[in-house]
N, CA, C, O and CB atoms as a CASP TS submission, in Angstrom:
PFRMAT TS
TARGET T0000
AUTHOR 0000-0000-0000
METHOD Language model
MODEL 1
PARENT N/A
ATOM      1  N   MET     1     101.783  63.062 150.312  1.00  0.00           N
ATOM      2  CA  MET     1     101.795  61.621 150.431  1.00  0.00           C
ATOM      3  C   MET     1     102.951  61.074 149.610  1.00  0.00           C
ATOM      4  O   MET     1     103.073  61.382 148.424  1.00  0.00           O
ATOM      5  CB  MET     1     100.449  61.013 149.977  1.00  0.00           C
ATOM      6  N   SER     2     103.818  60.245 150.247  1.00  0.00           N
ATOM      7  CA  SER     2     104.974  59.620 149.577  1.00  0.00           C
ATOM      8  C   SER     2     104.429  58.553 148.584  1.00  0.00           C
ATOM      9  O   SER     2     103.314  58.031 148.621  1.00  0.00           O
ATOM     10  CB  SER     2     105.980  58.961 150.650  1.00  0.00           C
ATOM     11  N   ILE     3     105.400  58.334 147.714  1.00  0.00           N
ATOM     12  CA  ILE     3     105.139  57.231 146.694  1.00  0.00           C
ATOM     13  C   ILE     3     105.002  55.822 147.352  1.00  0.00           C
ATOM     14  O   ILE     3     104.212  54.988 146.909  1.00  0.00           O
ATOM     15  CB  ILE     3     106.327  57.185 145.633  1.00  0.00           C
ATOM     16  N   GLN     4     105.811  55.595 148.435  1.00  0.00           N
ATOM     17  CA  GLN     4     105.714  54.408 149.120  1.00  0.00           C
ATOM     18  C   GLN     4     104.323  54.277 149.798  1.00  0.00           C
ATOM     19  O   GLN     4     103.761  53.183 149.768  1.00  0.00           O
ATOM     20  CB  GLN     4     106.829  54.320 150.097  1.00  0.00           C
ATOM     21  N   THR     5     103.780  55.270 150.367  1.00  0.00           N
ATOM     22  CA  THR     5     102.535  55.364 151.003  1.00  0.00           C
ATOM     23  C   THR     5     101.414  54.948 149.910  1.00  0.00           C
ATOM     24  O   THR     5     100.588  54.047 150.059  1.00  0.00           O
ATOM     25  CB  THR     5     102.341  56.850 151.591  1.00  0.00           C
ATOM     26  N   GLU     6     101.543  55.714 148.886  1.00  0.00           N
ATOM     27  CA  GLU     6     100.524  55.428 147.726  1.00  0.00           C
ATOM     28  C   GLU     6     100.555  53.896 147.268  1.00  0.00           C
ATOM     29  O   GLU     6      99.522  53.260 147.057  1.00  0.00           O
ATOM     30  CB  GLU     6     100.888  56.386 146.400  1.00  0.00           C
ATOM     31  N   LYS     7     101.804  53.385 147.139  1.00  0.00           N
ATOM     32  CA  LYS     7     101.898  51.913 146.747  1.00  0.00           C
ATOM     33  C   LYS     7     101.313  51.052 147.657  1.00  0.00           C
ATOM     34  O   LYS     7     100.675  50.078 147.259  1.00  0.00           O
ATOM     35  CB  LYS     7     103.247  51.457 146.581  1.00  0.00           C
ATOM     36  N   SER     8     101.464  51.313 148.921  1.00  0.00           N
ATOM     37  CA  SER     8     101.112  50.535 150.028  1.00  0.00           C
ATOM     38  C   SER     8      99.488  50.685 150.038  1.00  0.00           C
ATOM     39  O   SER     8      98.831  49.679 150.305  1.00  0.00           O
ATOM     40  CB  SER     8     101.892  51.057 151.420  1.00  0.00           C
ATOM     41  N   LEU     9      98.894  51.781 149.787  1.00  0.00           N
ATOM     42  CA  LEU     9      97.493  51.927 149.778  1.00  0.00           C
ATOM     43  C   LEU     9      96.804  51.051 148.670  1.00  0.00           C
ATOM     44  O   LEU     9      95.842  50.319 148.902  1.00  0.00           O
ATOM     45  CB  LEU     9      97.167  53.386 149.597  1.00  0.00           C
ATOM     46  N   VAL    10      97.441  51.215 147.351  1.00  0.00           N
ATOM     47  CA  VAL    10      97.051  50.456 146.340  1.00  0.00           C
ATOM     48  C   VAL    10      97.163  48.932 146.535  1.00  0.00           C
ATOM     49  O   VAL    10      96.246  48.185 146.195  1.00  0.00           O
ATOM     50  CB  VAL    10      97.754  50.871 145.264  1.00  0.00           C
ATOM     51  N   ILE    11      98.310  48.486 147.091  1.00  0.00           N
ATOM     52  CA  ILE    11      98.342  47.046 147.452  1.00  0.00           C
ATOM     53  C   ILE    11      97.339  46.594 148.368  1.00  0.00           C
ATOM     54  O   ILE    11      96.780  45.510 148.206  1.00  0.00           O
ATOM     55  CB  ILE    11      99.575  46.700 148.011  1.00  0.00           C
ATOM     56  N   ASP    12      97.045  47.461 149.443  1.00  0.00           N
ATOM     57  CA  ASP    12      96.067  46.903 150.299  1.00  0.00           C
ATOM     58  C   ASP    12      94.618  46.911 149.744  1.00  0.00           C
ATOM     59  O   ASP    12      93.774  46.124 150.172  1.00  0.00           O
ATOM     60  CB  ASP    12      96.119  47.620 151.561  1.00  0.00           C
ATOM     61  N   LEU    13      94.362  47.806 148.800  1.00  0.00           N
ATOM     62  CA  LEU    13      93.028  47.740 148.135  1.00  0.00           C
ATOM     63  C   LEU    13      92.971  46.568 147.166  1.00  0.00           C
ATOM     64  O   LEU    13      91.926  45.935 147.009  1.00  0.00           O
ATOM     65  CB  LEU    13      92.718  49.066 147.372  1.00  0.00           C
ATOM     66  N   LEU    14      94.090  46.282 146.520  1.00  0.00           N
ATOM     67  CA  LEU    14      94.133  45.027 145.567  1.00  0.00           C
ATOM     68  C   LEU    14      93.949  43.690 146.323  1.00  0.00           C
ATOM     69  O   LEU    14      93.310  42.740 145.869  1.00  0.00           O
ATOM     70  CB  LEU    14      95.553  44.954 144.784  1.00  0.00           C
ATOM     71  N   GLN    15      94.586  43.712 147.544  1.00  0.00           N
ATOM     72  CA  GLN    15      94.594  42.480 148.362  1.00  0.00           C
ATOM     73  C   GLN    15      93.112  42.214 148.745  1.00  0.00           C
ATOM     74  O   GLN    15      92.764  41.043 148.902  1.00  0.00           O
ATOM     75  CB  GLN    15      95.547  42.632 149.684  1.00  0.00           C
ATOM     76  N   ASN    16      92.291  43.136 148.891  1.00  0.00           N
ATOM     77  CA  ASN    16      90.912  42.984 149.271  1.00  0.00           C
ATOM     78  C   ASN    16      89.981  42.843 148.237  1.00  0.00           C
ATOM     79  O   ASN    16      88.789  42.877 148.542  1.00  0.00           O
ATOM     80  CB  ASN    16      90.508  44.010 150.015  1.00  0.00           C
ATOM     81  N   ILE    17      90.354  42.671 146.899  1.00  0.00           N
ATOM     82  CA  ILE    17      89.519  42.341 145.636  1.00  0.00           C
ATOM     83  C   ILE    17      89.410  40.910 145.624  1.00  0.00           C
ATOM     84  O   ILE    17      90.417  40.203 145.613  1.00  0.00           O
ATOM     85  CB  ILE    17      90.156  42.853 144.250  1.00  0.00           C
ATOM     86  N   ASN    18      88.203  40.426 145.627  1.00  0.00           N
ATOM     87  CA  ASN    18      88.038  38.869 145.389  1.00  0.00           C
ATOM     88  C   ASN    18      87.447  38.548 143.958  1.00  0.00           C
ATOM     89  O   ASN    18      87.135  37.387 143.691  1.00  0.00           O
ATOM     90  CB  ASN    18      87.010  38.214 146.533  1.00  0.00           C
ATOM     91  N   ASP    19      87.307  39.454 143.137  1.00  0.00           N
ATOM     92  CA  ASP    19      86.821  39.340 141.727  1.00  0.00           C
ATOM     93  C   ASP    19      88.042  39.249 140.813  1.00  0.00           C
ATOM     94  O   ASP    19      88.753  40.233 140.611  1.00  0.00           O
ATOM     95  CB  ASP    19      85.898  40.586 141.313  1.00  0.00           C
ATOM     96  N   ILE    20      88.273  38.056 140.266  1.00  0.00           N
ATOM     97  CA  ILE    20      89.409  37.959 139.415  1.00  0.00           C
ATOM     98  C   ILE    20      89.180  38.831 138.020  1.00  0.00           C
ATOM     99  O   ILE    20      90.165  39.280 137.436  1.00  0.00           O
ATOM    100  CB  ILE    20      89.667  36.395 139.120  1.00  0.00           C
ATOM    101  N   SER    21      88.027  39.021 137.582  1.00  0.00           N
ATOM    102  CA  SER    21      87.886  39.792 136.301  1.00  0.00           C
ATOM    103  C   SER    21      88.299  41.352 136.581  1.00  0.00           C
ATOM    104  O   SER    21      88.783  42.096 135.727  1.00  0.00           O
ATOM    105  CB  SER    21      86.291  39.672 135.735  1.00  0.00           C
ATOM    106  N   LEU    22      88.027  41.691 137.883  1.00  0.00           N
ATOM    107  CA  LEU    22      88.398  43.122 138.184  1.00  0.00           C
ATOM    108  C   LEU    22      89.865  43.211 138.264  1.00  0.00           C
ATOM    109  O   LEU    22      90.410  44.144 137.672  1.00  0.00           O
ATOM    110  CB  LEU    22      87.764  43.645 139.517  1.00  0.00           C
ATOM    111  N   LEU    23      90.589  42.342 138.933  1.00  0.00           N
ATOM    112  CA  LEU    23      91.952  42.325 138.862  1.00  0.00           C
ATOM    113  C   LEU    23      92.567  42.291 137.597  1.00  0.00           C
ATOM    114  O   LEU    23      93.572  42.956 137.347  1.00  0.00           O
ATOM    115  CB  LEU    23      92.383  41.354 139.527  1.00  0.00           C
ATOM    116  N   LYS    24      91.990  41.519 136.755  1.00  0.00           N
ATOM    117  CA  LYS    24      92.650  41.453 135.360  1.00  0.00           C
ATOM    118  C   LYS    24      92.318  42.851 134.666  1.00  0.00           C
ATOM    119  O   LYS    24      93.196  43.287 133.922  1.00  0.00           O
ATOM    120  CB  LYS    24      92.041  40.122 134.418  1.00  0.00           C
ATOM    121  N   LYS    25      91.258  43.539 134.807  1.00  0.00           N
ATOM    122  CA  LYS    25      91.113  44.761 134.255  1.00  0.00           C
ATOM    123  C   LYS    25      92.171  45.802 134.891  1.00  0.00           C
ATOM    124  O   LYS    25      92.799  46.610 134.207  1.00  0.00           O
ATOM    125  CB  LYS    25      89.672  45.179 134.440  1.00  0.00           C
ATOM    126  N   VAL    26      92.267  45.690 136.101  1.00  0.00           N
ATOM    127  CA  VAL    26      93.364  46.639 136.716  1.00  0.00           C
ATOM    128  C   VAL    26      94.667  46.351 136.184  1.00  0.00           C
ATOM    129  O   VAL    26      95.428  47.245 135.814  1.00  0.00           O
ATOM    130  CB  VAL    26      93.474  46.526 138.260  1.00  0.00           C
ATOM    131  N   LYS    27      94.938  45.158 136.135  1.00  0.00           N
ATOM    132  CA  LYS    27      96.342  44.765 135.506  1.00  0.00           C
ATOM    133  C   LYS    27      96.496  45.173 134.129  1.00  0.00           C
ATOM    134  O   LYS    27      97.567  45.650 133.752  1.00  0.00           O
ATOM    135  CB  LYS    27      96.591  43.251 135.524  1.00  0.00           C
ATOM    136  N   ALA    28      95.490  45.021 133.325  1.00  0.00           N
ATOM    137  CA  ALA    28      95.480  45.405 131.795  1.00  0.00           C
ATOM    138  C   ALA    28      95.641  46.996 131.765  1.00  0.00           C
ATOM    139  O   ALA    28      96.400  47.505 130.940  1.00  0.00           O
ATOM    140  CB  ALA    28      93.976  44.907 130.988  1.00  0.00           C
ATOM    141  N   PHE    29      94.954  47.738 132.627  1.00  0.00           N
ATOM    142  CA  PHE    29      94.997  49.122 132.617  1.00  0.00           C
ATOM    143  C   PHE    29      96.358  49.524 132.995  1.00  0.00           C
ATOM    144  O   PHE    29      96.922  50.375 132.306  1.00  0.00           O
ATOM    145  CB  PHE    29      93.978  49.708 133.496  1.00  0.00           C
ATOM    146  N   VAL    30      96.960  48.998 134.030  1.00  0.00           N
ATOM    147  CA  VAL    30      98.353  49.414 134.445  1.00  0.00           C
ATOM    148  C   VAL    30      99.499  49.138 133.377  1.00  0.00           C
ATOM    149  O   VAL    30     100.384  49.937 133.069  1.00  0.00           O
ATOM    150  CB  VAL    30      98.717  48.657 135.759  1.00  0.00           C
ATOM    151  N   LEU    31      99.323  47.896 132.886  1.00  0.00           N
ATOM    152  CA  LEU    31     100.363  47.556 131.838  1.00  0.00           C
ATOM    153  C   LEU    31     100.117  48.475 130.575  1.00  0.00           C
ATOM    154  O   LEU    31     101.103  48.826 129.927  1.00  0.00           O
ATOM    155  CB  LEU    31     100.277  45.951 131.418  1.00  0.00           C
ATOM    156  N   THR    32      98.968  48.846 130.227  1.00  0.00           N
ATOM    157  CA  THR    32      98.764  49.912 129.101  1.00  0.00           C
ATOM    158  C   THR    32      99.344  51.246 129.502  1.00  0.00           C
ATOM    159  O   THR    32      99.967  51.930 128.691  1.00  0.00           O
ATOM    160  CB  THR    32      97.209  50.130 128.764  1.00  0.00           C
ATOM    161  N   GLU    33      99.144  51.613 130.737  1.00  0.00           N
ATOM    162  CA  GLU    33      99.677  53.011 131.085  1.00  0.00           C
ATOM    163  C   GLU    33     101.217  53.005 131.176  1.00  0.00           C
ATOM    164  O   GLU    33     101.861  54.037 130.984  1.00  0.00           O
ATOM    165  CB  GLU    33      99.072  53.524 132.488  1.00  0.00           C
ATOM    166  N   LEU    34     101.801  51.813 131.477  1.00  0.00           N
ATOM    167  CA  LEU    34     103.148  51.738 131.609  1.00  0.00           C
ATOM    168  C   LEU    34     103.926  51.532 130.266  1.00  0.00           C
ATOM    169  O   LEU    34     105.154  51.582 130.187  1.00  0.00           O
ATOM    170  CB  LEU    34     103.419  50.692 132.539  1.00  0.00           C
ATOM    171  N   ASN    35     103.071  51.292 129.208  1.00  0.00           N
ATOM    172  CA  ASN    35     103.703  51.031 127.960  1.00  0.00           C
ATOM    173  C   ASN    35     104.027  52.298 127.223  1.00  0.00           C
ATOM    174  O   ASN    35     103.081  52.964 126.801  1.00  0.00           O
ATOM    175  CB  ASN    35     102.851  50.162 127.133  1.00  0.00           C
ATOM    176  N   PRO    36     105.248  52.704 127.023  1.00  0.00           N
ATOM    177  CA  PRO    36     105.592  53.970 126.338  1.00  0.00           C
ATOM    178  C   PRO    36     105.432  53.914 124.831  1.00  0.00           C
ATOM    179  O   PRO    36     105.749  54.910 124.182  1.00  0.00           O
ATOM    180  CB  PRO    36     107.008  54.354 126.658  1.00  0.00           C
ATOM    181  N   SER    37     105.034  52.986 124.306  1.00  0.00           N
ATOM    182  CA  SER    37     104.851  52.944 122.822  1.00  0.00           C
ATOM    183  C   SER    37     103.552  53.764 122.519  1.00  0.00           C
ATOM    184  O   SER    37     103.301  54.064 121.352  1.00  0.00           O
ATOM    185  CB  SER    37     104.731  51.385 122.263  1.00  0.00           C
ATOM    186  N   ASN    38     102.775  54.111 123.474  1.00  0.00           N
ATOM    187  CA  ASN    38     101.558  54.938 123.092  1.00  0.00           C
ATOM    188  C   ASN    38     101.872  56.446 122.784  1.00  0.00           C
ATOM    189  O   ASN    38     101.026  57.246 122.387  1.00  0.00           O
ATOM    190  CB  ASN    38     100.511  54.881 124.263  1.00  0.00           C
ATOM    191  N   LEU    39     103.181  56.731 123.015  1.00  0.00           N
ATOM    192  CA  LEU    39     103.572  58.099 122.777  1.00  0.00           C
ATOM    193  C   LEU    39     103.926  58.241 121.221  1.00  0.00           C
ATOM    194  O   LEU    39     104.310  57.340 120.474  1.00  0.00           O
ATOM    195  CB  LEU    39     104.825  58.495 123.733  1.00  0.00           C
ATOM    196  N   THR    40     103.709  59.565 120.920  1.00  0.00           N
ATOM    197  CA  THR    40     104.092  59.826 119.463  1.00  0.00           C
ATOM    198  C   THR    40     105.577  60.183 119.436  1.00  0.00           C
ATOM    199  O   THR    40     106.176  60.398 120.490  1.00  0.00           O
ATOM    200  CB  THR    40     103.207  61.036 118.797  1.00  0.00           C
ATOM    201  N   GLU    41     106.130  60.242 118.345  1.00  0.00           N
ATOM    202  CA  GLU    41     107.487  60.443 118.213  1.00  0.00           C
ATOM    203  C   GLU    41     107.738  61.993 118.810  1.00  0.00           C
ATOM    204  O   GLU    41     108.736  62.270 119.476  1.00  0.00           O
ATOM    205  CB  GLU    41     107.933  60.211 116.619  1.00  0.00           C
ATOM    206  N   GLU    42     106.808  62.852 118.513  1.00  0.00           N
ATOM    207  CA  GLU    42     107.053  64.141 118.921  1.00  0.00           C
ATOM    208  C   GLU    42     107.140  64.241 120.528  1.00  0.00           C
ATOM    209  O   GLU    42     107.906  64.988 121.138  1.00  0.00           O
ATOM    210  CB  GLU    42     105.961  65.028 118.335  1.00  0.00           C
ATOM    211  N   GLN    43     106.202  63.340 121.105  1.00  0.00           N
ATOM    212  CA  GLN    43     106.067  63.323 122.571  1.00  0.00           C
ATOM    213  C   GLN    43     107.262  62.640 123.187  1.00  0.00           C
ATOM    214  O   GLN    43     107.667  62.986 124.297  1.00  0.00           O
ATOM    215  CB  GLN    43     104.767  62.613 123.006  1.00  0.00           C
ATOM    216  N   LYS    44     107.845  61.663 122.481  1.00  0.00           N
ATOM    217  CA  LYS    44     109.031  61.062 123.073  1.00  0.00           C
ATOM    218  C   LYS    44     110.202  62.007 123.006  1.00  0.00           C
ATOM    219  O   LYS    44     110.989  62.091 123.949  1.00  0.00           O
ATOM    220  CB  LYS    44     109.373  59.760 122.382  1.00  0.00           C
ATOM    221  N   ASN    45     110.345  62.790 121.798  1.00  0.00           N
ATOM    222  CA  ASN    45     111.415  63.627 121.577  1.00  0.00           C
ATOM    223  C   ASN    45     111.281  64.886 122.642  1.00  0.00           C
ATOM    224  O   ASN    45     112.300  65.473 123.007  1.00  0.00           O
ATOM    225  CB  ASN    45     111.414  64.068 120.024  1.00  0.00           C
ATOM    226  N   GLU    46     110.216  65.198 123.031  1.00  0.00           N
ATOM    227  CA  GLU    46     109.920  66.239 124.121  1.00  0.00           C
ATOM    228  C   GLU    46     110.478  65.701 125.306  1.00  0.00           C
ATOM    229  O   GLU    46     111.349  66.322 125.914  1.00  0.00           O
ATOM    230  CB  GLU    46     108.390  66.561 124.346  1.00  0.00           C
ATOM    231  N   LEU    47     110.031  64.538 125.711  1.00  0.00           N
ATOM    232  CA  LEU    47     110.395  63.947 126.933  1.00  0.00           C
ATOM    233  C   LEU    47     112.043  63.743 127.026  1.00  0.00           C
ATOM    234  O   LEU    47     112.618  63.943 128.096  1.00  0.00           O
ATOM    235  CB  LEU    47     109.598  62.567 127.052  1.00  0.00           C
ATOM    236  N   GLU    48     112.632  63.406 126.052  1.00  0.00           N
ATOM    237  CA  GLU    48     114.005  63.255 125.893  1.00  0.00           C
ATOM    238  C   GLU    48     114.655  64.498 126.158  1.00  0.00           C
ATOM    239  O   GLU    48     115.597  64.594 126.944  1.00  0.00           O
ATOM    240  CB  GLU    48     114.342  62.770 124.608  1.00  0.00           C
ATOM    241  N   ARG    49     114.139  65.513 125.475  1.00  0.00           N
ATOM    242  CA  ARG    49     114.675  66.879 125.652  1.00  0.00           C
ATOM    243  C   ARG    49     114.535  67.377 127.116  1.00  0.00           C
ATOM    244  O   ARG    49     115.506  67.903 127.661  1.00  0.00           O
ATOM    245  CB  ARG    49     113.941  67.857 124.694  1.00  0.00           C
ATOM    246  N   ARG    50     113.478  67.243 127.699  1.00  0.00           N
ATOM    247  CA  ARG    50     113.215  67.600 129.068  1.00  0.00           C
ATOM    248  C   ARG    50     114.235  66.843 129.981  1.00  0.00           C
ATOM    249  O   ARG    50     114.900  67.472 130.804  1.00  0.00           O
ATOM    250  CB  ARG    50     111.720  67.258 129.447  1.00  0.00           C
ATOM    251  N   LEU    51     114.357  65.447 129.827  1.00  0.00           N
ATOM    252  CA  LEU    51     115.155  64.693 130.676  1.00  0.00           C
ATOM    253  C   LEU    51     116.590  65.139 130.564  1.00  0.00           C
ATOM    254  O   LEU    51     117.332  65.220 131.543  1.00  0.00           O
ATOM    255  CB  LEU    51     115.003  63.262 130.381  1.00  0.00           C
ATOM    256  N   HIS    52     116.954  65.430 129.307  1.00  0.00           N
ATOM    257  CA  HIS    52     118.361  65.855 129.111  1.00  0.00           C
ATOM    258  C   HIS    52     118.623  67.309 129.841  1.00  0.00           C
ATOM    259  O   HIS    52     119.681  67.544 130.424  1.00  0.00           O
ATOM    260  CB  HIS    52     118.672  65.938 127.476  1.00  0.00           C
ATOM    261  N   GLY    53     117.714  68.113 129.761  1.00  0.00           N
ATOM    262  CA  GLY    53     117.790  69.338 130.436  1.00  0.00           C
ATOM    263  C   GLY    53     117.799  69.126 131.926  1.00  0.00           C
ATOM    264  O   GLY    53     118.609  69.738 132.621  1.00  0.00           O
ATOM    265  N   HIS    54     117.052  68.401 132.372  1.00  0.00           N
ATOM    266  CA  HIS    54     117.015  68.026 133.807  1.00  0.00           C
ATOM    267  C   HIS    54     118.380  67.563 134.297  1.00  0.00           C
ATOM    268  O   HIS    54     118.957  68.088 135.249  1.00  0.00           O
ATOM    269  CB  HIS    54     115.976  66.912 134.049  1.00  0.00           C
ATOM    270  N   GLN    55     118.874  66.515 133.564  1.00  0.00           N
ATOM    271  CA  GLN    55     120.088  65.888 133.929  1.00  0.00           C
ATOM    272  C   GLN    55     121.253  66.832 134.016  1.00  0.00           C
ATOM    273  O   GLN    55     122.116  66.606 134.864  1.00  0.00           O
ATOM    274  CB  GLN    55     120.380  64.834 132.994  1.00  0.00           C
ATOM    275  N   HIS    56     121.356  67.841 133.240  1.00  0.00           N
ATOM    276  CA  HIS    56     122.469  68.831 132.993  1.00  0.00           C
ATOM    277  C   HIS    56     122.306  70.083 133.774  1.00  0.00           C
ATOM    278  O   HIS    56     123.099  71.018 133.652  1.00  0.00           O
ATOM    279  CB  HIS    56     122.559  69.198 131.525  1.00  0.00           C
ATOM    280  N   LYS    57     121.224  70.111 134.622  1.00  0.00           N
ATOM    281  CA  LYS    57     120.938  71.357 135.416  1.00  0.00           C
ATOM    282  C   LYS    57     121.457  71.235 136.790  1.00  0.00           C
ATOM    283  O   LYS    57     121.092  70.276 137.471  1.00  0.00           O
ATOM    284  CB  LYS    57     119.441  71.660 135.481  1.00  0.00           C
ATOM    285  N   GLU    58     122.299  72.140 137.281  1.00  0.00           N
ATOM    286  CA  GLU    58     122.970  71.986 138.521  1.00  0.00           C
ATOM    287  C   GLU    58     122.033  72.065 139.663  1.00  0.00           C
ATOM    288  O   GLU    58     122.311  71.395 140.658  1.00  0.00           O
ATOM    289  CB  GLU    58     124.017  72.978 138.660  1.00  0.00           C
ATOM    290  N   ASP    59     120.928  72.814 139.661  1.00  0.00           N
ATOM    291  CA  ASP    59     120.006  73.037 140.849  1.00  0.00           C
ATOM    292  C   ASP    59     118.715  72.159 140.718  1.00  0.00           C
ATOM    293  O   ASP    59     117.635  72.478 141.215  1.00  0.00           O
ATOM    294  CB  ASP    59     119.589  74.602 140.956  1.00  0.00           C
ATOM    295  N   SER    60     118.938  71.050 140.014  1.00  0.00           N
ATOM    296  CA  SER    60     117.726  70.022 139.850  1.00  0.00           C
ATOM    297  C   SER    60     117.467  69.073 140.994  1.00  0.00           C
ATOM    298  O   SER    60     116.823  68.048 140.766  1.00  0.00           O
ATOM    299  CB  SER    60     117.955  69.117 138.623  1.00  0.00           C
ATOM    300  N   ASP    61     117.924  69.338 142.227  1.00  0.00           N
ATOM    301  CA  ASP    61     117.928  68.425 143.268  1.00  0.00           C
ATOM    302  C   ASP    61     116.727  68.375 144.071  1.00  0.00           C
ATOM    303  O   ASP    61     116.703  67.796 145.157  1.00  0.00           O
ATOM    304  CB  ASP    61     118.977  68.664 144.065  1.00  0.00           C
ATOM    305  N   VAL    62     115.565  69.063 143.487  1.00  0.00           N
ATOM    306  CA  VAL    62     114.347  69.043 144.459  1.00  0.00           C
ATOM    307  C   VAL    62     113.619  67.697 144.025  1.00  0.00           C
ATOM    308  O   VAL    62     113.586  67.320 142.854  1.00  0.00           O
ATOM    309  CB  VAL    62     113.282  70.480 144.300  1.00  0.00           C
ATOM    310  N   ASP    63     113.059  67.035 145.048  1.00  0.00           N
ATOM    311  CA  ASP    63     112.271  65.872 144.797  1.00  0.00           C
ATOM    312  C   ASP    63     110.862  66.282 144.321  1.00  0.00           C
ATOM    313  O   ASP    63     110.183  67.114 144.922  1.00  0.00           O
ATOM    314  CB  ASP    63     112.203  65.001 146.054  1.00  0.00           C
ATOM    315  N   ALA    64     110.511  65.713 143.324  1.00  0.00           N
ATOM    316  CA  ALA    64     109.269  65.971 142.727  1.00  0.00           C
ATOM    317  C   ALA    64     108.055  65.845 143.606  1.00  0.00           C
ATOM    318  O   ALA    64     107.133  66.660 143.609  1.00  0.00           O
ATOM    319  CB  ALA    64     109.132  65.127 141.640  1.00  0.00           C
ATOM    320  N   PHE    65     108.125  64.734 144.374  1.00  0.00           N
ATOM    321  CA  PHE    65     107.112  64.505 145.367  1.00  0.00           C
ATOM    322  C   PHE    65     106.967  65.423 146.399  1.00  0.00           C
ATOM    323  O   PHE    65     105.855  65.705 146.845  1.00  0.00           O
ATOM    324  CB  PHE    65     107.283  63.354 145.934  1.00  0.00           C
ATOM    325  N   GLU    66     108.113  65.966 146.865  1.00  0.00           N
ATOM    326  CA  GLU    66     108.294  66.978 147.851  1.00  0.00           C
ATOM    327  C   GLU    66     107.691  68.275 147.381  1.00  0.00           C
ATOM    328  O   GLU    66     106.924  68.935 148.081  1.00  0.00           O
ATOM    329  CB  GLU    66     109.746  67.147 148.173  1.00  0.00           C
ATOM    330  N   PHE    67     108.078  68.622 146.140  1.00  0.00           N
ATOM    331  CA  PHE    67     107.577  69.830 145.354  1.00  0.00           C
ATOM    332  C   PHE    67     106.037  69.864 145.331  1.00  0.00           C
ATOM    333  O   PHE    67     105.381  70.849 145.673  1.00  0.00           O
ATOM    334  CB  PHE    67     108.125  69.799 143.845  1.00  0.00           C
ATOM    335  N   LEU    68     105.497  68.650 144.879  1.00  0.00           N
ATOM    336  CA  LEU    68     104.049  68.640 144.758  1.00  0.00           C
ATOM    337  C   LEU    68     103.269  68.681 145.968  1.00  0.00           C
ATOM    338  O   LEU    68     102.136  69.163 145.986  1.00  0.00           O
ATOM    339  CB  LEU    68     103.653  67.536 144.073  1.00  0.00           C
ATOM    340  N   ASP    69     103.991  68.059 147.253  1.00  0.00           N
ATOM    341  CA  ASP    69     103.402  68.203 148.573  1.00  0.00           C
ATOM    342  C   ASP    69     103.414  69.662 148.956  1.00  0.00           C
ATOM    343  O   ASP    69     102.457  70.171 149.540  1.00  0.00           O
ATOM    344  CB  ASP    69     104.152  67.355 149.616  1.00  0.00           C
ATOM    345  N   ALA    70     104.517  70.345 148.621  1.00  0.00           N
ATOM    346  CA  ALA    70     104.610  71.819 149.109  1.00  0.00           C
ATOM    347  C   ALA    70     103.526  72.535 148.340  1.00  0.00           C
ATOM    348  O   ALA    70     102.842  73.349 148.960  1.00  0.00           O
ATOM    349  CB  ALA    70     106.113  72.536 148.831  1.00  0.00           C
ATOM    350  N   LEU    71     103.281  72.311 146.991  1.00  0.00           N
ATOM    351  CA  LEU    71     102.269  73.012 146.294  1.00  0.00           C
ATOM    352  C   LEU    71     100.893  72.647 146.883  1.00  0.00           C
ATOM    353  O   LEU    71     100.071  73.562 146.928  1.00  0.00           O
ATOM    354  CB  LEU    71     102.347  72.701 144.803  1.00  0.00           C
ATOM    355  N   LYS    72     100.575  71.578 147.286  1.00  0.00           N
ATOM    356  CA  LYS    72      99.267  71.155 147.946  1.00  0.00           C
ATOM    357  C   LYS    72      99.150  71.912 149.231  1.00  0.00           C
ATOM    358  O   LYS    72      98.111  72.513 149.505  1.00  0.00           O
ATOM    359  CB  LYS    72      99.196  69.572 148.233  1.00  0.00           C
ATOM    360  N   ALA    73     100.221  71.899 150.050  1.00  0.00           N
ATOM    361  CA  ALA    73     100.079  72.656 151.220  1.00  0.00           C
ATOM    362  C   ALA    73      99.849  74.199 151.087  1.00  0.00           C
ATOM    363  O   ALA    73      99.134  74.874 151.827  1.00  0.00           O
ATOM    364  CB  ALA    73     101.234  72.421 151.982  1.00  0.00           C
ATOM    365  N   LYS    74     100.534  74.612 150.080  1.00  0.00           N
ATOM    366  CA  LYS    74     100.621  76.165 149.807  1.00  0.00           C
ATOM    367  C   LYS    74      99.186  76.521 149.325  1.00  0.00           C
ATOM    368  O   LYS    74      98.726  77.582 149.749  1.00  0.00           O
ATOM    369  CB  LYS    74     101.824  76.603 148.596  1.00  0.00           C
ATOM    370  N   TYR    75      98.471  75.816 148.546  1.00  0.00           N
ATOM    371  CA  TYR    75      97.279  76.112 147.952  1.00  0.00           C
ATOM    372  C   TYR    75      96.121  75.416 148.570  1.00  0.00           C
ATOM    373  O   TYR    75      95.006  75.519 148.058  1.00  0.00           O
ATOM    374  CB  TYR    75      97.363  75.826 146.597  1.00  0.00           C
ATOM    375  N   GLU    76      96.341  74.656 149.730  1.00  0.00           N
ATOM    376  CA  GLU    76      95.371  73.932 150.560  1.00  0.00           C
ATOM    377  C   GLU    76      94.657  72.991 149.736  1.00  0.00           C
ATOM    378  O   GLU    76      93.431  72.951 149.844  1.00  0.00           O
ATOM    379  CB  GLU    76      94.404  74.840 151.247  1.00  0.00           C
ATOM    380  N   LEU    77      95.285  72.184 148.880  1.00  0.00           N
ATOM    381  CA  LEU    77      94.548  71.244 148.242  1.00  0.00           C
ATOM    382  C   LEU    77      94.375  69.871 148.858  1.00  0.00           C
ATOM    383  O   LEU    77      93.706  69.015 148.280  1.00  0.00           O
ATOM    384  CB  LEU    77      95.071  71.123 147.052  1.00  0.00           C
TER
END
């Protein structure tokens, strides 16, 4: 499933919620998950190392979501 499809599904679900407290909880959770300050310095350094390696790799043109979809199909998940 593509990222756009996932986003659309989440938006549809959120549009049908009529409880403001639930929406606030969802918002707080999402903002917490997006906040990179929860990472340790070691984790940040590892991510930077991986990103640098990915950016300088010639054959890194495989889309991550296509790769995951292929794995799901291969292992019938």
